ROKEKE-278157 format. One record per atom (N, C-alpha, C): x, y, z; atom name; residue number from 1. Coordinates in nm, 2 decimals, always signed. Atoms other than C-alpha are relative to their C-alpha. Example, Ala and Ser with C-alpha at 12.3 -4.5 7.8 and 13.67 -1.06 7.14 Angstrom:
2
      px      py      pz  name  resi
   +0.09   -0.12   +0.00     N     1
   +1.23   -0.45   +0.78    CA     1
   +0.09   +0.12   +0.00     C     1
   -0.09   -0.11   +0.00     N     2
   +1.37   -0.11   +0.71    CA     2
   -0.08   +0.11   +0.08     C     2
This chain:
192
      px      py      pz  name  resi
   +0.02   -0.13   +0.05     N     1
   +9.99   +8.47   +9.49    CA     1
   +0.10   +0.03   -0.11     C     1
   -0.10   -0.02   +0.09     N     2
  +10.27   +8.42   +9.24    CA     2
   -0.03   +0.07   -0.13     C     2
   +0.03   -0.06   +0.13     N     3
  +10.10   +8.50   +8.91    CA     3
   -0.11   +0.10   +0.00     C     3
   +0.11   -0.09   -0.02     N     4
   +9.83   +8.73   +9.05    CA     4
   +0.05   +0.14   -0.03     C     4
   -0.03   -0.14   +0.02     N     5
   +9.83   +9.09   +8.94    CA     5
   -0.02   +0.08   +0.12     C     5
   +0.01   -0.08   -0.12     N     6
   +9.85   +9.38   +9.19    CA     6
   -0.15   +0.01   +0.05     C     6
   +0.14   -0.02   -0.05     N     7
   +9.47   +9.44   +9.20    CA     7
   -0.06   -0.13   +0.06     C     7
   +0.05   +0.13   -0.05     N     8
   +9.39   +9.07   +9.25    CA     8
   +0.07   -0.03   +0.14     C     8
   -0.06   +0.02   -0.13     N     9
   +9.65   +9.05   +9.53    CA     9
   -0.06   +0.08   +0.11     C     9
   +0.07   -0.09   -0.10     N    10
   +9.49   +9.35   +9.71    CA    10
   -0.14   -0.05   +0.03     C    10
   +0.14   +0.04   -0.02     N    11
   +9.14   +9.22   +9.66    CA    11
   +0.00   -0.13   +0.08     C    11
   -0.01   +0.13   -0.07     N    12
   +9.23   +8.86   +9.78    CA    12
   +0.04   +0.02   +0.15     C    12
   -0.04   -0.03   -0.14     N    13
   +9.39   +9.01  +10.09    CA    13
   -0.11   +0.05   +0.09     C    13
   +0.11   -0.06   -0.07     N    14
   +9.07   +9.18  +10.18    CA    14
   -0.11   -0.10   +0.04     C    14
   +0.10   +0.10   -0.03     N    15
   +8.85   +8.87  +10.16    CA    15
   +0.04   -0.07   +0.12     C    15
   -0.03   +0.07   -0.13     N    16
   +8.82   +8.71  +10.50    CA    16
   +0.06   +0.09   +0.11     C    16
   -0.05   -0.09   -0.10     N    17
   +8.94   +9.02  +10.68    CA    17
   -0.09   +0.00   +0.12     C    17
   +0.09   +0.01   -0.11     N    18
   +8.82   +9.01  +11.04    CA    18
   -0.09   +0.13   +0.01     C    18
   +0.10   -0.11   -0.03     N    19
   +8.52   +9.24  +11.14    CA    19
   -0.02   +0.01   +0.15     C    19
   +0.04   -0.03   -0.14     N    20
   +8.47   +9.41  +11.47    CA    20
   -0.10   +0.11   +0.00     C    20
   +0.10   -0.10   -0.01     N    21
   +8.19   +9.63  +11.58    CA    21
   +0.04   +0.11   +0.10     C    21
   -0.02   -0.11   -0.09     N    22
   +8.24   +9.98  +11.72    CA    22
   -0.13   +0.07   +0.01     C    22
   +0.14   -0.04   +0.00     N    23
   +7.89  +10.05  +11.84    CA    23
   -0.07   -0.07   -0.11     C    23
   +0.07   +0.07   +0.12     N    24
   +7.68   +9.99  +11.53    CA    24
   +0.08   +0.02   -0.13     C    24
   -0.08   -0.02   +0.11     N    25
   +7.97  +10.06  +11.30    CA    25
   +0.09   -0.12   -0.03     C    25
   -0.08   +0.12   +0.03     N    26
   +8.12   +9.75  +11.13    CA    26
   +0.14   +0.05   -0.05     C    26
   -0.14   -0.04   +0.02     N    27
   +8.50   +9.79  +11.12    CA    27
   +0.08   -0.12   -0.04     C    27
   -0.08   +0.11   +0.04     N    28
   +8.71   +9.56  +10.91    CA    28
   +0.15   +0.02   +0.04     C    28
   -0.14   -0.01   -0.05     N    29
   +9.07   +9.49  +11.02    CA    29
   +0.09   -0.06   -0.11     C    29
   -0.08   +0.03   +0.11     N    30
   +9.33   +9.48  +10.75    CA    30
   +0.14   +0.06   +0.01     C    30
   -0.13   -0.06   -0.01     N    31
   +9.71   +9.54  +10.73    CA    31
   +0.01   +0.14   -0.06     C    31
   -0.01   -0.13   +0.06     N    32
   +9.67   +9.84  +10.50    CA    32
   -0.07   +0.10   +0.08     C    32
   +0.08   -0.10   -0.08     N    33
   +9.41  +10.01  +10.72    CA    33
   +0.03   +0.00   +0.15     C    33
   -0.02   +0.01   -0.15     N    34
   +9.52   +9.89  +11.07    CA    34
   +0.14   -0.04   +0.04     C    34
   -0.13   +0.05   -0.04     N    35
   +9.87   +9.75  +11.06    CA    35
   -0.01   -0.14   +0.06     C    35
   +0.02   +0.13   -0.05     N    36
   +9.73   +9.42  +11.18    CA    36
   -0.11   -0.07   -0.08     C    36
   -0.10   +0.10   -0.03     N    37
   +9.71   +9.13  +11.11    CA    37
   +0.13   +0.04   -0.08     C    37
   -0.13   -0.04   +0.06     N    38
  +10.07   +9.13  +10.99    CA    38
   -0.01   +0.01   -0.16     C    38
   +0.00   -0.03   +0.14     N    39
  +10.13   +9.27  +10.64    CA    39
   +0.09   -0.09   -0.08     C    39
   -0.08   +0.07   +0.10     N    40
  +10.24   +9.04  +10.36    CA    40
   +0.06   +0.11   -0.09     C    40
   -0.07   -0.10   +0.08     N    41
  +10.50   +9.24  +10.17    CA    41
   -0.05   +0.01   -0.14     C    41
   +0.06   +0.00   +0.14     N    42
  +10.33   +9.14   +9.84    CA    42
   -0.12   +0.09   +0.00     C    42
   +0.12   -0.08   +0.00     N    43
  +10.01   +9.32   +9.95    CA    43
   +0.04   +0.15   +0.00     C    43
   -0.05   -0.14   +0.00     N    44
  +10.20   +9.65  +10.03    CA    44
   +0.06   +0.03   -0.14     C    44
   -0.06   -0.03   +0.13     N    45
  +10.40   +9.62   +9.71    CA    45
   -0.11   +0.01   -0.11     C    45
   +0.11   +0.00   +0.10     N    46
  +10.08   +9.55   +9.50    CA    46
   -0.07   +0.13   +0.01     C    46
   +0.07   -0.13   -0.02     N    47
   +9.90   +9.85   +9.66    CA    47
   +0.08   +0.12   -0.05     C    47
   -0.09   -0.10   +0.05     N    48
  +10.20  +10.07   +9.60    CA    48
   +0.00   +0.01   -0.15     C    48
   -0.01   +0.00   +0.15     N    49
  +10.23   +9.96   +9.24    CA    49
   -0.13   +0.05   -0.07     C    49
   +0.13   -0.05   +0.06     N    50
   +9.86  +10.02   +9.17    CA    50
   -0.01   +0.16   +0.01     C    50
   +0.00   -0.15   -0.02     N    51
   +9.91  +10.38   +9.30    CA    51
   +0.11   +0.06   -0.10     C    51
   -0.11   -0.05   +0.08     N    52
  +10.25  +10.44   +9.13    CA    52
   -0.03   +0.00   -0.15     C    52
   +0.02   +0.02   +0.14     N    53
  +10.14  +10.31   +8.79    CA    53
   -0.12   +0.08   -0.05     C    53
   +0.12   -0.07   +0.05     N    54
   +9.82  +10.52   +8.78    CA    54
   +0.01   +0.15   +0.01     C    54
   -0.01   -0.14   -0.02     N    55
   +9.96  +10.87   +8.85    CA    55
   +0.09   +0.06   -0.10     C    55
   -0.09   -0.08   +0.09     N    56
  +10.11  +11.13   +8.61    CA    56
   +0.10   +0.07   +0.09     C    56
   -0.09   -0.05   -0.10     N    57
  +10.42  +11.20   +8.82    CA    57
   +0.06   +0.13   -0.04     C    57
   -0.05   -0.13   +0.04     N    58
  +10.52  +11.50   +8.61    CA    58
   -0.09   +0.11   +0.06     C    58
   +0.09   -0.09   -0.06     N    59
  +10.22  +11.67   +8.77    CA    59
   -0.01   +0.00   +0.15     C    59
   +0.01   +0.02   -0.14     N    60
  +10.30  +11.59   +9.13    CA    60
   +0.13   +0.07   +0.06     C    60
   -0.11   -0.06   -0.07     N    61
  +10.52  +11.81   +9.36    CA    61
   +0.03   -0.07   +0.13     C    61
   -0.01   +0.05   -0.14     N    62
  +10.45  +11.64   +9.69    CA    62
   -0.10   -0.11   +0.02     C    62
   +0.09   +0.11   -0.04     N    63
  +10.29  +11.32   +9.83    CA    63
   -0.04   +0.03   +0.14     C    63
   +0.05   -0.03   -0.14     N    64
  +10.07  +11.37  +10.14    CA    64
   -0.09   -0.11   +0.05     C    64
   +0.09   +0.09   -0.07     N    65
   +9.90  +11.14  +10.38    CA    65
   -0.03   +0.05   +0.14     C    65
   +0.05   -0.03   -0.13     N    66
   +9.72  +11.15  +10.71    CA    66
   +0.05   -0.11   +0.10     C    66
   -0.04   +0.10   -0.11     N    67
   +9.86  +10.99  +11.03    CA    67
   -0.13   -0.08   +0.04     C    67
   -0.12   +0.09   -0.01     N    68
   +9.86  +10.70  +11.10    CA    68
   +0.00   -0.10   -0.12     C    68
   -0.01   +0.12   +0.09     N    69
   +9.76  +10.43  +10.85    CA    69
   +0.02   +0.04   -0.14     C    69
   -0.05   -0.04   +0.13     N    70
   +9.84  +10.63  +10.54    CA    70
   +0.15   -0.01   -0.01     C    70
   -0.14   +0.00   +0.00     N    71
  +10.20  +10.61  +10.64    CA    71
   +0.07   -0.11   -0.07     C    71
   -0.07   +0.10   +0.08     N    72
  +10.30  +10.27  +10.50    CA    72
   -0.01   +0.03   -0.15     C    72
   +0.01   -0.03   +0.14     N    73
  +10.16  +10.37  +10.16    CA    73
   +0.08   +0.12   -0.04     C    73
   -0.07   -0.12   +0.03     N    74
  +10.31  +10.72  +10.18    CA    74
   +0.15   -0.04   -0.02     C    74
   -0.15   +0.04   +0.01     N    75
  +10.66  +10.57  +10.25    CA    75
   +0.03   -0.08   -0.12     C    75
   -0.03   +0.09   +0.11     N    76
  +10.63  +10.30   +9.99    CA    76
   -0.01   +0.08   -0.14     C    76
   +0.01   -0.08   +0.13     N    77
  +10.51  +10.54   +9.71    CA    77
   +0.11   +0.10   -0.01     C    77
   -0.11   -0.10   +0.00     N    78
  +10.76  +10.81   +9.81    CA    78
   +0.13   -0.06   -0.03     C    78
   -0.13   +0.07   +0.02     N    79
  +11.05  +10.57   +9.81    CA    79
   +0.01   -0.04   -0.15     C    79
   +0.00   +0.05   +0.14     N    80
  +10.95  +10.42   +9.47    CA    80
   +0.01   +0.11   -0.10     C    80
   +0.00   -0.11   +0.10     N    81
  +10.90  +10.76   +9.30    CA    81
   +0.11   +0.10   +0.02     C    81
   -0.10   -0.10   -0.03     N    82
  +11.16  +10.97   +9.47    CA    82
   -0.06   +0.14   +0.03     C    82
   +0.07   -0.12   -0.03     N    83
  +10.90  +11.24   +9.54    CA    83
   +0.00   +0.03   +0.15     C    83
   +0.01   -0.03   -0.15     N    84
  +10.90  +11.43   +9.88    CA    84
   -0.13   -0.04   +0.05     C    84
   +0.12   +0.04   -0.07     N    85
  +10.64  +11.33  +10.13    CA    85
   -0.02   +0.09   +0.13     C    85
   +0.03   -0.07   -0.13     N    86
  +10.46  +11.51  +10.42    CA    86
   -0.12   -0.08   +0.06     C    86
   +0.10   +0.06   -0.08     N    87
  +10.24  +11.37  +10.69    CA    87
   -0.09   +0.10   +0.07     C    87
   +0.09   -0.09   -0.08     N    88
   +9.93  +11.55  +10.82    CA    88
   -0.01   -0.08   +0.13     C    88
   -0.02   +0.06   -0.13     N    89
   +9.98  +11.48  +11.19    CA    89
   -0.12   +0.02   +0.10     C    89
   +0.11   -0.02   -0.10     N    90
   +9.74  +11.44  +11.49    CA    90
   +0.05   +0.07   +0.12     C    90
   -0.05   -0.08   -0.11     N    91
   +9.96  +11.66  +11.71    CA    91
   +0.05   +0.13   -0.06     C    91
   -0.05   -0.13   +0.04     N    92
  +10.05  +12.03  +11.69    CA    92
   +0.15   +0.01   +0.02     C    92
   -0.14   -0.03   -0.02     N    93
  +10.41  +12.14  +11.64    CA    93
   +0.03   +0.14   +0.01     C    93
   -0.01   -0.14   -0.01     N    94
  +10.35  +12.51  +11.63    CA    94
   +0.10   +0.06   -0.10     C    94
   -0.09   -0.05   +0.11     N    95
  +10.56  +12.55  +11.31    CA    95
   -0.07   +0.12   -0.06     C    95
   +0.05   -0.11   +0.07     N    96
  +10.51  +12.87  +11.12    CA    96
   -0.09   -0.05   -0.11     C    96
   +0.10   +0.03   +0.11     N    97
  +10.20  +12.84  +10.89    CA    97
   -0.08   -0.13   +0.03     C    97
   +0.08   +0.12   -0.04     N    98
  +10.06  +12.53  +11.08    CA    98
   -0.15   +0.03   -0.01     C    98
   +0.15   -0.02   +0.01     N    99
   +9.69  +12.48  +11.00    CA    99
   -0.07   -0.11   +0.07     C    99
   +0.08   +0.10   -0.07     N   100
   +9.45  +12.30  +11.23    CA   100
   -0.13   -0.04   -0.07     C   100
   +0.12   +0.04   +0.07     N   101
   +9.17  +12.09  +11.09    CA   101
   -0.07   -0.10   +0.09     C   101
   +0.08   +0.09   -0.08     N   102
   +8.89  +11.92  +11.29    CA   102
   -0.06   -0.10   -0.10     C   102
   +0.05   +0.11   +0.09     N   103
   +8.79  +11.58  +11.14    CA   103
   -0.08   -0.10   +0.08     C   103
   +0.08   +0.10   -0.07     N   104
   +8.55  +11.30  +11.22    CA   104
   -0.01   -0.13   -0.09     C   104
   +0.02   +0.13   +0.07     N   105
   +8.53  +10.93  +11.13    CA   105
   -0.13   -0.05   +0.03     C   105
   +0.13   +0.06   -0.03     N   106
   +8.24  +10.69  +11.15    CA   106
   -0.01   -0.02   +0.15     C   106
   +0.01   +0.03   -0.14     N   107
   +8.33  +10.64  +11.52    CA   107
   +0.08   +0.09   +0.09     C   107
   -0.08   -0.09   -0.09     N   108
   +8.55  +10.93  +11.65    CA   108
   +0.02   +0.13   -0.06     C   108
   -0.04   -0.13   +0.05     N   109
   +8.64  +11.29  +11.62    CA   109
   +0.14   +0.04   +0.05     C   109
   -0.14   -0.04   -0.04     N   110
   +8.99  +11.44  +11.63    CA   110
   +0.04   +0.13   -0.07     C   110
   -0.06   -0.12   +0.06     N   111
   +9.21  +11.73  +11.52    CA   111
   +0.13   -0.05   -0.07     C   111
   -0.13   +0.03   +0.06     N   112
   +9.49  +11.71  +11.27    CA   112
   +0.06   +0.14   -0.04     C   112
   -0.07   -0.12   +0.02     N   113
   +9.76  +11.96  +11.18    CA   113
   +0.08   -0.01   -0.13     C   113
   -0.07   +0.00   +0.13     N   114
   +9.90  +12.05  +10.83    CA   114
   +0.12   +0.09   +0.02     C   114
   -0.13   -0.08   +0.00     N   115
  +10.26  +12.17  +10.81    CA   115
   +0.07   -0.02   -0.13     C   115
   -0.09   +0.01   +0.11     N   116
  +10.50  +12.24  +10.52    CA   116
   -0.07   -0.04   -0.13     C   116
   +0.07   +0.01   +0.13     N   117
  +10.24  +12.23  +10.24    CA   117
   -0.03   +0.14   -0.04     C   117
   +0.01   -0.14   +0.04     N   118
  +10.24  +12.55  +10.04    CA   118
   -0.10   +0.02   -0.12     C   118
   +0.09   -0.04   +0.11     N   119
   +9.99  +12.73   +9.81    CA   119
   +0.07   -0.02   -0.13     C   119
   -0.05   +0.03   +0.13     N   120
  +10.04  +12.63   +9.45    CA   120
   +0.07   -0.13   -0.03     C   120
   -0.06   +0.14   +0.01     N   121
  +10.20  +12.29   +9.52    CA   121
   -0.11   -0.09   -0.05     C   121
   +0.09   +0.10   +0.05     N   122
  +10.04  +12.01   +9.32    CA   122
   +0.03   -0.13   +0.08     C   122
   -0.02   +0.12   -0.09     N   123
   +9.99  +11.72   +9.56    CA   123
   -0.08   -0.12   -0.04     C   123
   +0.07   +0.13   +0.01     N   124
   +9.89  +11.36   +9.55    CA   124
   -0.03   -0.04   +0.15     C   124
   +0.04   +0.06   -0.13     N   125
   +9.70  +11.24   +9.86    CA   125
   -0.01   -0.15   -0.01     C   125
   +0.03   +0.15   -0.01     N   126
   +9.73  +10.87   +9.94    CA   126
   -0.05   -0.02   +0.14     C   126
   +0.05   +0.04   -0.13     N   127
   +9.54  +10.71  +10.22    CA   127
   -0.05   -0.14   +0.00     C   127
   +0.03   +0.14   -0.01     N   128
   +9.42  +10.38  +10.34    CA   128
   -0.15   -0.03   -0.03     C   128
   +0.14   +0.04   +0.01     N   129
   +9.04  +10.39  +10.36    CA   129
   -0.08   +0.13   -0.01     C   129
   +0.11   -0.10   -0.01     N   130
   +8.74  +10.62  +10.28    CA   130
   -0.12   -0.08   +0.03     C   130
   +0.13   +0.06   -0.03     N   131
   +8.41  +10.53  +10.44    CA   131
   -0.10   +0.11   +0.01     C   131
   +0.10   -0.11   -0.01     N   132
   +8.21  +10.83  +10.56    CA   132
   +0.05   +0.13   -0.08     C   132
   -0.06   -0.12   +0.06     N   133
   +8.45  +11.09  +10.41    CA   133
   +0.02   +0.11   +0.10     C   133
   -0.01   -0.10   -0.10     N   134
   +8.45  +11.27  +10.74    CA   134
   +0.14   +0.04   +0.04     C   134
   -0.13   -0.04   -0.02     N   135
   +8.82  +11.27  +10.77    CA   135
   +0.05   +0.08   -0.12     C   135
   -0.05   -0.05   +0.12     N   136
   +8.90  +11.34  +10.41    CA   136
   -0.06   +0.14   -0.04     C   136
   +0.06   -0.12   +0.04     N   137
   +8.65  +11.62  +10.34    CA   137
   +0.06   +0.12   +0.06     C   137
   -0.06   -0.13   -0.05     N   138
   +8.77  +11.88  +10.59    CA   138
   +0.14   +0.02   -0.03     C   138
   -0.14   -0.02   +0.03     N   139
   +9.13  +11.81  +10.51    CA   139
   +0.02   +0.05   -0.14     C   139
   -0.01   -0.05   +0.14     N   140
   +9.08  +11.85  +10.13    CA   140
   -0.05   +0.14   -0.01     C   140
   +0.05   -0.14   +0.00     N   141
   +8.87  +12.16  +10.19    CA   141
   +0.10   +0.10   +0.05     C   141
   -0.10   -0.09   -0.06     N   142
   +9.14  +12.31  +10.41    CA   142
   +0.11   +0.02   -0.10     C   142
   -0.11   -0.01   +0.09     N   143
   +9.41  +12.23  +10.16    CA   143
   -0.04   +0.09   -0.12     C   143
   +0.04   -0.08   +0.11     N   144
   +9.21  +12.38   +9.88    CA   144
   -0.01   +0.15   +0.04     C   144
   +0.01   -0.14   -0.05     N   145
   +9.14  +12.69  +10.09    CA   145
   +0.14   +0.06   +0.01     C   145
   -0.14   -0.05   -0.01     N   146
   +9.52  +12.72  +10.14    CA   146
   +0.07   +0.03   -0.13     C   146
   -0.05   -0.03   +0.14     N   147
   +9.57  +12.74   +9.76    CA   147
   +0.08   -0.12   -0.05     C   147
   -0.07   +0.12   +0.05     N   148
   +9.71  +12.38   +9.73    CA   148
   -0.08   -0.05   -0.12     C   148
   +0.07   +0.06   +0.12     N   149
   +9.63  +12.21   +9.40    CA   149
   -0.01   -0.15   +0.03     C   149
   +0.03   +0.14   -0.03     N   150
   +9.46  +11.87   +9.47    CA   150
   +0.01   -0.07   -0.14     C   150
   -0.03   +0.06   +0.14     N   151
   +9.62  +11.70   +9.16    CA   151
   -0.06   -0.14   -0.01     C   151
   +0.05   +0.14   +0.01     N   152
   +9.52  +11.34   +9.25    CA   152
   -0.02   -0.04   +0.15     C   152
   +0.03   +0.05   -0.13     N   153
   +9.37  +11.16   +9.55    CA   153
   -0.03   -0.14   -0.02     C   153
   +0.02   +0.14   +0.01     N   154
   +9.40  +10.79   +9.58    CA   154
   -0.01   -0.07   +0.13     C   154
   +0.03   +0.07   -0.12     N   155
   +9.25  +10.59   +9.86    CA   155
   +0.00   -0.15   -0.03     C   155
   -0.02   +0.14   +0.03     N   156
   +9.34  +10.22   +9.88    CA   156
   -0.14   -0.07   +0.00     C   156
   +0.12   +0.08   -0.02     N   157
   +9.00  +10.09  +10.01    CA   157
   -0.12   +0.09   +0.02     C   157
   +0.13   -0.08   -0.01     N   158
   +8.65  +10.23   +9.97    CA   158
   -0.10   -0.09   +0.06     C   158
   +0.11   +0.07   -0.07     N   159
   +8.38  +10.13  +10.21    CA   159
   -0.11   +0.10   +0.03     C   159
   +0.11   -0.10   -0.03     N   160
   +8.04  +10.30  +10.25    CA   160
   -0.02   +0.10   -0.11     C   160
   +0.05   -0.10   +0.10     N   161
   +7.90  +10.61  +10.08    CA   161
   +0.09   +0.13   +0.00     C   161
   -0.07   -0.12   -0.01     N   162
   +8.17  +10.87  +10.16    CA   162
   +0.05   +0.05   -0.14     C   162
   -0.05   -0.05   +0.13     N   163
   +8.33  +10.88   +9.81    CA   163
   -0.11   +0.05   -0.09     C   163
   +0.11   -0.04   +0.08     N   164
   +8.00  +10.89   +9.64    CA   164
   -0.06   +0.14   +0.04     C   164
   +0.04   -0.13   -0.05     N   165
   +7.89  +11.18   +9.86    CA   165
   +0.09   +0.11   -0.04     C   165
   -0.10   -0.11   +0.04     N   166
   +8.21  +11.38   +9.80    CA   166
   +0.00   +0.02   -0.15     C   166
   +0.01   -0.02   +0.14     N   167
   +8.18  +11.32   +9.43    CA   167
   -0.12   +0.09   -0.04     C   167
   +0.11   -0.09   +0.02     N   168
   +7.84  +11.49   +9.44    CA   168
   +0.02   +0.14   +0.05     C   168
   -0.03   -0.13   -0.06     N   169
   +7.94  +11.77   +9.68    CA   169
   +0.11   +0.07   -0.06     C   169
   -0.12   -0.06   +0.05     N   170
   +8.28  +11.83   +9.53    CA   170
   +0.05   -0.07   -0.12     C   170
   -0.04   +0.08   +0.12     N   171
   +8.30  +11.70   +9.18    CA   171
   +0.14   +0.04   -0.06     C   171
   -0.14   -0.03   +0.05     N   172
   +8.63  +11.88   +9.11    CA   172
   +0.11   -0.07   +0.08     C   172
   -0.10   +0.07   -0.07     N   173
   +8.81  +11.67   +9.37    CA   173
   +0.02   -0.14   -0.07     C   173
   -0.02   +0.13   +0.08     N   174
   +8.98  +11.38   +9.18    CA   174
   +0.03   -0.12   +0.09     C   174
   -0.01   +0.11   -0.09     N   175
   +8.91  +11.11   +9.43    CA   175
   -0.01   -0.13   -0.07     C   175
   +0.01   +0.14   +0.05     N   176
   +8.99  +10.75   +9.32    CA   176
   +0.03   -0.10   +0.11     C   176
   -0.03   +0.11   -0.09     N   177
   +8.99  +10.42   +9.50    CA   177
   +0.05   -0.12   -0.08     C   177
   -0.06   +0.12   +0.06     N   178
   +9.17  +10.10   +9.43    CA   178
   -0.10   -0.12   +0.00     C   178
   +0.10   +0.11   -0.02     N   179
   +8.91   +9.85   +9.57    CA   179
   -0.12   +0.05   +0.08     C   179
   +0.12   -0.03   -0.07     N   180
   +8.55   +9.89   +9.68    CA   180
   -0.05   -0.12   +0.07     C   180
   +0.05   +0.11   -0.08     N   181
   +8.43   +9.67   +9.96    CA   181
   -0.13   +0.03   +0.07     C   181
   +0.12   -0.01   -0.09     N   182
   +8.11   +9.61  +10.16    CA   182
   +0.00   -0.11   +0.10     C   182
   +0.01   +0.10   -0.10     N   183
   +8.04   +9.42  +10.47    CA   183
   -0.13   -0.07   -0.02     C   183
   +0.12   +0.08   +0.03     N   184
   +7.79   +9.14  +10.39    CA   184
   +0.00   -0.12   +0.10     C   184
   +0.02   +0.11   -0.10     N   185
   +7.67   +8.91  +10.67    CA   185
   +0.13   -0.02   +0.08     C   185
   -0.12   +0.01   -0.09     N   186
   +7.98   +8.99  +10.88    CA   186
   +0.13   -0.03   -0.07     C   186
   -0.12   +0.03   +0.07     N   187
   +8.23   +8.94  +10.60    CA   187
   +0.02   +0.10   -0.11     C   187
   -0.04   -0.10   +0.11     N   188
   +8.42   +9.16  +10.35    CA   188
   -0.03   -0.06   -0.13     C   188
   +0.03   +0.04   +0.13     N   189
   +8.29   +9.14  +10.00    CA   189
   +0.06   +0.11   -0.09     C   189
   -0.06   -0.09   +0.10     N   190
   +8.45   +9.30   +9.69    CA   190
   -0.11   +0.04   -0.10     C   190
   +0.10   -0.06   +0.09     N   191
   +8.22   +9.53   +9.48    CA   191
   +0.08   +0.02   -0.13     C   191
   -0.07   -0.02   +0.13     N   192
   +8.33   +9.51   +9.11    CA   192
   -0.05   +0.13   -0.06     C   192
């Protein structure tokens, strides 16, 4: 991986990722999205650099991610840029101003809680994967309803139709992805 650029490092790490099935939903397993298999530091660094180098940091007040697998990216990007970070958590804390959001993925439903994000703040959302958009959409809608400025949204890995659907339904949301994949004959393929 010595001379590979960050995008190539991330793409290569996805090829050969294990696939498991949750019902009829194909789920790829990757260190960025699952924390297993073990993360090569070069993959995290490459993903962080792809994010850091593509953002106008003068326009960002706060970096936000969703528990749990957005956390490695949130920490890496926050540390590199010096910008403050906040995690949208899966448990309630009862803090003043806490906002509850019901979300759903391709295979589960849950509730998350937004704390310490204020109207008028310009935020960057970083997260690991978008597939159906069922987690991201209600969170972004709630943040927008709170008066937060969705300045930039970067998802490391795109799988499925969620991003395309949200681009049609909410064209003002600046959702970008680093790598688009699909599962072909039980294997991860990169879509150029």
